[in-house]
C-alpha positions in Angstrom: 0.0 0.0 0.0 1.2 3.4 -0.9 0.1 6.3 1.3 0.3 9.8 -0.1 -0.3 13.1 1.7 -2.9 15.0 -0.3 -5.0 18.1 0.0 -7.5 16.3 2.2 -5.1 14.2 4.3 -4.1 10.6 3.6 -5.0 9.1 0.3 -4.7 5.4 -0.1 -3.5 5.0 -3.7 -3.0 1.3 -4.2 -5.6 -0.1 -1.8 -7.4 -2.8 -3.8 -11.1 -3.2 -3.1 -13.3 -5.8 -4.6 -10.6 -7.7 -6.5 -12.6 -11.0 -6.1 -15.3 -9.4 -8.2 -13.2 -7.7 -10.8 -13.2 -9.1 -14.3 -10.5 -11.7 -14.9 -7.5 -10.3 -16.7 -7.3 -7.0 -14.7 -3.7 -6.2 -14.4 -3.9 -4.6 -10.9 -1.7 -6.3 -8.4 -2.7 -7.2 -4.8 -1.7 -4.7 -2.1 1.6 -5.4 -0.4 0.0 -5.0 3.0 -3.5 -4.8 4.5 -4.4 -1.4 5.9 -5.5 -1.4 9.4 -8.0 1.4 9.2 -10.1 2.5 7.6 -10.7 -0.8 5.9 -12.7 0.7 3.1 -14.9 -1.5 1.0 -14.0 -4.7 3.0 -17.3 -6.4 2.2 -16.9 -6.2 -1.5 -13.7 -8.2 -1.3 -14.7 -10.5 1.5 -15.5 -14.2 0.9 -18.0 -14.1 3.7 -20.3 -11.8 1.8 -21.7 -14.7 -0.1 -22.9 -16.1 3.2 -24.5 -12.9 4.4 -27.7 -13.8 6.4 -31.0 -13.3 4.6 -32.4 -9.9 5.4 -35.9 -9.8 6.8 -38.8 -9.4 4.3 -40.1 -6.0 3.4 -43.4 -4.8 4.9 -46.2 -5.4 2.5 -44.1 -7.4 0.0 -46.5 -10.2 -0.5 -49.4 -7.9 -1.0 -47.5 -5.7 -3.5 -46.5 -8.6 -5.7 -49.8 -10.5 -5.6 -50.6 -9.0 -9.0 -49.1 -10.2 -12.3 -45.7 -8.7 -12.6 -44.7 -6.8 -15.7 -42.1 -8.4 -18.0 -38.4 -7.4 -17.8 -37.8 -4.4 -19.9 -35.4 -4.2 -22.8 -31.8 -3.4 -22.2 -31.7 0.2 -23.2 -28.3 1.3 -21.9 -26.5 2.9 -24.7 -22.9 3.0 -25.9 -21.4 3.4 -22.5 -19.0 0.6 -23.1 -17.4 2.6 -25.9 -16.8 5.4 -23.5 -15.3 3.0 -20.9 -13.0 1.5 -23.5 -11.9 5.0 -24.5 -11.2 5.9 -20.9 -9.0 2.8 -20.7 -7.2 3.8 -24.0 -8.6 0.8 -25.9 -9.2 1.3 -29.6 -9.7 4.5 -31.5 -12.6 6.6 -30.3 -15.1 8.2 -32.7 -15.6 11.9 -33.1 -18.5 12.0 -30.7 -16.4 10.5 -27.9 -13.3 12.6 -28.7 -15.2 15.8 -28.2 -16.2 14.9 -24.6 -13.4 12.5 -23.5 -11.0 15.0 -22.0 -13.6 16.9 -19.9 -15.3 13.7 -18.9 -12.0 12.2 -17.7 -11.2 15.3 -15.8 -14.6 15.3 -14.1 -14.3 11.6 -13.1 -10.8 12.2 -11.7 -12.1 15.1 -9.6 -15.0 13.0 -8.3 -12.5 10.3 -7.3 -10.4 12.8 -5.3 -13.6 14.2 -3.7 -14.8 10.9 -2.4 -14.9 10.7 1.4 -12.9 8.2 3.3 -16.0 6.2 4.2 -16.8 5.8 0.5 -19.6 8.4 0.2 -19.7 11.8 -1.4 -20.7 14.7 0.8 -22.2 17.9 -0.6 -21.4 20.0 2.5 -17.7 19.2 2.2 -17.8 21.2 -1.0 -20.1 24.1 -0.4 -23.5 22.4 -0.3 -26.3 23.5 2.0 -26.3 20.1 3.7 -24.6 16.7 3.5 -27.0 14.9 1.1 -24.7 11.9 1.2 -27.2 9.5 -0.3 -28.0 11.7 -3.2 -24.4 12.8 -3.9 -23.2 9.2 -3.7 -25.9 8.1 -6.1 -25.1 10.9 -8.6 -21.4 10.2 -8.5 -22.0 6.5 -9.1 -24.3 7.3 -12.0 -21.6 9.5 -13.5 -19.1 6.6 -13.4 -21.6 4.1 -14.7 -22.7 6.4 -17.5 -19.1 6.4 -18.7 -19.0 2.6 -18.9 -17.2 2.1 -15.5 -18.3 -0.5 -13.0 -17.0 -2.0 -9.7 -15.8 -5.0 -11.6 -13.6 -3.4 -14.3 -11.8 -0.2 -15.2 -9.5 2.2 -13.4 -12.4 3.5 -11.2 -13.6 0.1 -10.0 -12.4 0.6 -6.5 -14.0 4.1 -6.2 -17.3 2.7 -7.4 -17.0 -0.3 -5.1 -16.5 2.0 -2.1 -19.6 4.0 -3.1 -21.8 0.9 -3.4 -20.4 -0.4 -0.1 -21.4 2.8 1.6 -24.9 2.6 0.2 -25.2 -1.0 1.2 -24.0 -0.4 4.8 -26.4 2.5 5.2 -29.5 1.0 3.7 -32.1 0.2 6.4 -32.6 -3.5 6.6 -36.2 -3.3 7.9 -37.7 -1.3 4.9 -34.9 -0.8 2.3 -34.8 3.0 2.6 -31.5 4.9 2.5 -30.9 7.7 5.1 -32.0 10.5 2.8 -32.5 14.1 3.8 -34.8 14.8 0.8 -36.7 12.1 -1.1 -34.8 13.1 -4.3 -32.0 11.1 -2.8 -33.9 7.8 -2.5 -34.7 7.9 -6.1 -31.2 8.8 -7.2 -29.5 6.1 -5.1 -32.1 3.5 -6.3 -31.4 4.3 -9.9 -27.6 3.9 -9.3 -28.0 0.6 -7.6 -30.4 -0.8 -10.2 -28.1 0.3 -13.0 -25.1 -1.3 -11.3 -27.0 -4.6 -11.0 -28.2 -4.5 -14.6 -24.8 -3.8 -16.0 -22.8 -6.3 -13.9 -25.4 -8.8 -12.9 -23.6 -9.0 -9.6 -26.0 -11.0 -7.4 -25.0 -9.1 -4.3 -26.6 -6.0 -5.7 -29.9 -7.5 -6.5 -31.2 -7.6 -3.0 -30.1 -4.1 -2.3 -31.8 -2.8 -5.5 -35.0 -4.8 -4.8 -35.3 -3.4 -1.3 -34.6 0.1 -2.5 -37.4 0.1 -5.2 -39.8 -1.7 -2.9 -39.4 1.1 -0.4 -40.4 3.6 -3.0 -43.3 1.5 -4.2 -44.5 1.0 -0.6 -44.6 4.8 -0.1 -46.2 5.6 -3.5 -49.7 7.0 -3.1 -52.5 6.2 -5.5 -51.9 9.5 -7.4 -48.2 8.7 -7.7 -46.8 12.0 -6.4 -43.9 12.7 -4.1 -42.2 15.7 -2.6 -39.2 16.4 -0.4 -40.5 14.4 2.5 -41.9 11.5 0.6 -45.5 10.9 -0.3 -47.8 13.9 -0.2 -51.5 14.8 -1.0 -52.3 14.9 -4.7 -52.0 18.6 -5.3 -48.5 18.7 -3.7 -47.0 16.1 -6.0 -43.7 17.5 -7.3 -42.6 16.8 -10.9 -38.9 17.2 -10.0 -38.9 14.8 -7.1 -41.4 12.4 -8.6 -39.4 12.3 -11.8 -36.5 10.6 -10.1 -38.8 8.0 -8.6 -40.4 7.3 -12.0 -36.9 6.8 -13.4 -36.1 4.5 -10.5 -39.2 2.4 -11.2 -38.2 2.2 -14.9 -34.6 1.3 -13.9 -35.9 -1.5 -11.7 -38.0 -2.9 -14.5 -35.0 -2.9 -16.8 -33.1 -4.8 -14.1 -35.8 -7.4 -14.0 -36.7 -6.7 -10.4 -40.2 -7.2 -8.9 -42.1 -4.0 -9.7 -45.9 -4.3 -9.3 -48.0 -3.0 -12.3 -49.7 -0.5 -9.9 -46.4 1.4 -9.6 -46.3 2.1 -13.3 -50.0 2.9 -13.4 -49.7 5.4 -10.5 -46.8 7.0 -12.3 -49.1 7.4 -15.3 -51.7 9.0 -13.2 -49.2 11.5 -11.9 -48.0 12.3 -15.5 -51.6 12.9 -16.5 -52.3 15.2 -13.6 -49.2 17.2 -14.1 -49.6 17.7 -17.9 -50.3 21.3 -19.1 -50.8 22.9 -22.4 -48.4 22.3 -25.3 -46.7 19.4 -23.6 -45.5 21.3 -20.6 -45.5 20.0 -17.1 -46.5 21.7 -13.9 -44.1 21.9 -11.0 -46.8 20.9 -8.5 -49.9 19.1 -9.6 -52.0 21.8 -7.8 -50.4 24.6 -9.9 -52.7 25.8 -12.7 -49.9 26.8 -15.0 -46.7 25.1 -16.4 -43.5 25.0 -14.4 -40.0 25.8 -15.6 -38.4 24.5 -18.7 -36.4 22.1 -16.4 -39.6 20.7 -15.0 -41.1 20.3 -18.5 -37.9 18.4 -19.4 -38.3 16.0 -16.5 -41.9 15.3 -17.5 -40.8 14.8 -21.1 -38.2 12.3 -20.2 -40.6 10.4 -17.9 -43.2 10.1 -20.7 -40.5 8.9 -23.1 -39.5 6.1 -20.7 -43.1 5.1 -20.0 -44.1 5.2 -23.7 -44.0 1.4 -24.1 -47.6 1.4 -25.3 -47.2 4.5 -27.5 -49.6 6.5 -25.2 -47.4 9.6 -25.0 -46.2 10.1 -28.6 -48.3 13.3 -29.1 -47.3 14.7 -25.7 -43.6 13.9 -26.4 -43.7 15.8 -29.7 -45.5 18.7 -28.1 -43.0 18.9 -25.3 -40.0 18.7 -27.6 -41.4 21.4 -29.8 -42.1 23.6 -26.8 -38.5 23.4 -25.6 -37.2 23.9 -29.1 -39.2 27.0 -29.7 -38.0 28.3 -26.3 -34.3 27.8 -27.0 -34.0 27.9 -30.8 -36.7 30.2 -32.1 -34.6 31.3 -35.1 -33.4 27.8 -35.9 -29.8 29.0 -35.5 -28.9 26.9 -32.4 -27.4 29.8 -30.3 -24.8 28.8 -27.7 -26.5 28.3 -24.4 -29.9 28.5 -26.1 -32.0 31.6 -26.3 -32.4 31.5 -22.6 -28.6 31.1 -22.0 -29.6 28.4 -19.4 -28.2 25.4 -21.3 -24.8 24.7 -19.7 -25.6 27.1 -16.8 -28.5 25.3 -15.3 -27.1 21.8 -15.2 -30.3 20.2 -13.9 -32.2 21.6 -16.9 -29.3 20.7 -19.3 -29.2 17.1 -18.1 -32.9 16.3 -18.4 -33.4 18.2 -21.6 -30.3 16.6 -23.2 -31.4 13.1 -22.3 -34.9 13.9 -23.7 -33.8 15.5 -26.9 -31.4 12.7 -27.7 -34.3 10.3 -27.4 -36.4 12.4 -29.7 -33.5 12.6 -32.1 -33.1 14.2 -35.5 -32.8 18.0 -35.7 -34.0 18.3 -32.1 -30.9 16.5 -30.9 -28.5 18.0 -33.4 -29.5 21.6 -32.4 -29.6 20.8 -28.7 -26.1 19.4 -28.8 -24.8 22.5 -30.5 -26.5 24.7 -27.9 -25.4 23.0 -24.8 -22.2 21.1 -25.3 -19.7 23.9 -25.9 -21.0 26.1 -23.0 -20.9 23.1 -20.8 -17.3 22.3 -21.6 -16.2 26.0 -21.4 -17.6 26.2 -17.9 -15.5 23.4 -16.5 -12.8 24.6 -14.1 -9.3 24.5 -15.5 -7.4 25.9 -12.4 -5.8 23.3 -10.2 -6.5 24.7 -6.8 -9.1 26.9 -5.1 -8.0 29.7 -2.6 -8.0 27.0 0.2 -5.5 24.9 -1.7 -8.0 22.2 -2.6 -7.8 20.5 -6.0 -10.7 21.6 -8.2 -9.5 21.0 -11.8 -12.2 19.2 -13.8 -15.1 20.3 -11.5 -17.8 22.8 -12.2 -17.9 25.9 -9.9 -21.2 25.8 -7.9 -21.1 29.6 -7.6 -21.7 29.8 -11.3 -24.5 27.3 -11.7 -28.1 27.1 -10.6 -28.7 24.9 -7.6 -24.9 25.0 -6.8 -25.6 26.6 -3.5 -27.7 23.6 -2.5 -25.7 20.8 -3.9 -22.2 22.2 -3.9 -19.3 21.2 -6.2 -20.0 17.5 -6.0 -23.5 18.1 -7.4 -22.4 20.4 -10.2 -19.5 18.1 -11.2 -21.6 14.9 -11.2 -24.3 16.6 -13.2 -21.7 18.1 -15.6 -20.4 14.6 -16.2 -23.9 13.2 -16.7 -24.6 16.0 -19.2 -21.5 15.0 -21.2 -22.6 11.4 -21.2 -26.2 12.1 -22.3 -26.0 10.6 -25.8 -24.3 7.5 -24.4 -26.5 6.7 -21.4 -29.5 5.1 -23.2 -30.3 3.8 -26.6 -33.1 5.7 -28.4 -36.4 4.4 -27.2 -38.8 6.4 -29.3 -39.2 6.8 -33.0 -41.4 9.8 -33.8 -42.6 11.3 -37.0 -40.9 14.7 -37.4 
C-alpha cells in the first residue's frame, strides 16, 4: 500500500477493493499489505459476503407482488462501453467521444479525489447546503456508470465499489430505505444501484436494489406524487422529485426486479395530472400553469421512458417542440440556447439533453450545438481553489443554478452526466418529425 499526503489528508492510492469481483484479466496487483483502518470496502472483497444472512422481508411485500408482474424491460443502456474503452485507451474513439473524452475524464478524476474516506460523497464538504450523502453518492455512481465504468472493471472500479459499499452499509434492513434528507436522494440512489446490478449482474446487488425500489413503491400514493419528505397529497405532487422516482421504477423494471404494475399505473396518473398545455408539465400538480423548462424536461423524459404502449407520442412531440421554440426560435442553435440556461442550469441541461437525444433528428443536433460547448467551457481549469483544494475538472457551484444547494459534488456529477447524455440510453422512441 502506498500512502500519499494529499490536500485532504491521507489518500490510499493502491488499496485494492473488490478484487474478487473484478473481471479476470485486470492487471492490478494485490496490495503489499493490508491497511489497518479505515478498511474501506471490505465487504466487496470479503469471501463471507456470499454467506450474508438473509435480510428480513419488506413490509407489504406479498401484497404488493400479488398481481401479475410486468415483463423485464429491454436493455436500453447505450454505448457506455465505448466510453469506458476510450477511458482505458482501448481502440480508436469516434468523433462523438473525442469531443467529450478529456472533460469527462477530468470530471471523473475530480470526483474520485472528492470521495470521502467512508466511500460516500458529501455535498457539504464542497459548499453544499447540507450533506445529502445518499444523493451525492448516487449521482457520483451514475456519472461513473454512465461512462461505462463498474465496480468490476476499469480504473475507477475501487472508487465505485466503495460508493456501493457505503450505500449497502447504510441501507435500512427493515424497509430498504436509505438515510435520505430529501426524497430526491432515495430515487437517485435507487437508480444507481439498479443500473449497477443490470450492467454487472452481480448477485450481491440484486437484494439491495430490490429493497430500494420496494421502499419507493410502498410509499407511493394512488396519485403517484412525491415531494421532499416522501408521499404527499395529490395537489402537492412535485414533478422534479417524482421524476427521479419514476426513473427509479423504470430502472428496476429494466433490471428485471419485482415491480408491481400499480407502480407504473400510479406514475401514469401523476403524469396525466401534471400535464399542461403544449406538452408542458406543472411543478406541483396543484399549480394551474406550467412549471419551468427544467420541470417540463423532467416530464418529457418520464413520458419517453413510459411510452412502451405508445400512449405519449403526441405529448412527447408537443414537449419537444415547446422546448425547441424556447431555446431555438430562429433555428440558428445559439450557444446556451436563447435563454442562456443550457450549460448554466445543469439540472435543466441534463434532463433536456437526455430527452432531446431520445427524440433525435434535428431536435438533438440543435440541442447538442446549444449545450455542449458552453458546458465544456464552464469546466474549471485551475488546479486549486483559494483554500488549496484541488478543483480542476469540476464545475464551480457559484456559477451554476442549484450549486448553493448541492455544492461542487452536485455540479460536477451533473456536468459529467450531461456530457454522457448521448451514451446513457439507446433511443427508445421513433417519432414522425
